[in-house]
Phi, psi and omega in degrees: 000321181299320179295322178298317181297315181296321179295317179296317179296320179297319178296320179300317179295316179299314186291315181294324178291319182296321182267001180069030184284350178270354178286153179293329182234153172292154179302133178056039181212150176272001184253150177280170178299319181297317180294321178295322179296324178296312179299317180295319180299315179290318184295323182285336180258355179069311176210138179198160180274160180302317182297321178293319180294322179298318179291316181302318184265356184051048186242142178303132184297323180296313179295318180299321180298320179293320179296316180297316180300320178296319178293325178295316179299325181275000179076023181265329183230146176235146177252139173229123180295134180282151179290327184288325184217109183296340180277350182248153179220151176269140180255139175209159179278144171278176177301319179297318179295320179296320179294318179296317179298317179299320179295317180294321180293322178297317179295320179296320178298318179295323179297313180294321178300319178295321181292329187250006186298333183274357184270149175281170178299320180295320179292322176296318178301319180297318179295313181297317179298318179295319180294321177298320181291318177299314181299319181293313186288331182263359178295135183296339179260020183303132177223132183302334179297334180294333178297319183298327181294337181264003181264139172238159186242147174217152181241028175240148179261140177239158178306132180099341183298311183294324176295319181290323177295323175298316177302314180300314181296314180299315183294306188288323178290329177289315182292319187264332183241355180074022181291149182276176178298335179302327181294319179297323176296321178296315180298317179301320180295318181296324178290323177298316179295324179297314180298321181296324185248010186301128177233106186297344179280338185231345179248146185210139173234136174243137180237138173259130187236133177233120181051050176067016180236132178292128180238356178195156181208159172200153181214154174234125179241131177286130177254320173221182180298331186247352187233141178231160177244135174269129184221163170053041177275111183211136178235130177305136183308326181296336184254007176284138184088004181263348184098354180297315180298316179298321179296315179296317181297320179293321177301314182294316182289325176298319177298317182292322182299333181276348190228334188232166177267324179221158174221139180230167177213156175245134180211182177243152183295349178284343184268061188294324181295316178292320180299321179297324177293318179299317181295320179296331180279353177108001178292143179240140177292125182242342176202154181209127183223133177281128181224158173243108181203157178058033177077015183218158170253118185215174180253115178276129187234146174245136178237137180238149176230121176274123186267332180203000000 
């Protein structure tokens, strides 16, 4: 945890220095960062009350009131008393304020353009994706369910997908279950066999993608005319509890209900979170065998679901 704190603090120092946020004034401007935030806050909402602006900017009401009064004197902001409460007023930018805000935004855009001009499109995407993730995770109203809203699903395979899925299985099973490198080799072999016998009419893979990165997967493989196997069901730990796993499982089972009589899966007794999902979906334990593999002694289990 201490290392995480030091890394975050180091990033804060780097970022504030890079954007000049420690300066008293914004570059090429007579206004401070706080004053610019006030103008931007009012401008983006067109009209808002002082109390709303204080919450939005997490700014002291006394300081905010002084900034607003200064802007009113300069003809940048106007106050209008509300009909509901004569003690309250709505804030909005004047024409002069709108012009000043537009000028400040243009300068800020040029500053960012200058900072990132040497980066490729892929590098810019990486920065934007990282910033979106930071903003989401550090938001005071952060809810894991919000992650699910930013996830999209696809049922087509692209070059690199199977390699990345192999990486995910090797990494997460090693970190969470202590599995050896032998397990990653086994997963790699199963994907190779899958590609060799893949039949798009009867086999299906669904991928959950967040910011162009695979974060979950599930697959259905036909074994006989009436039976299918569920495989490679894995959800990145950051997205567990968001509903992504449940969505993938339902997609897979809906597909099976239209084509097969039964579906089964093989798992280990160490995968209790996934097993609980299988049981809620109606899967029943049908066999259990103690095995020594992948650097562990575990119980290999088979679960079956009768579909009709």
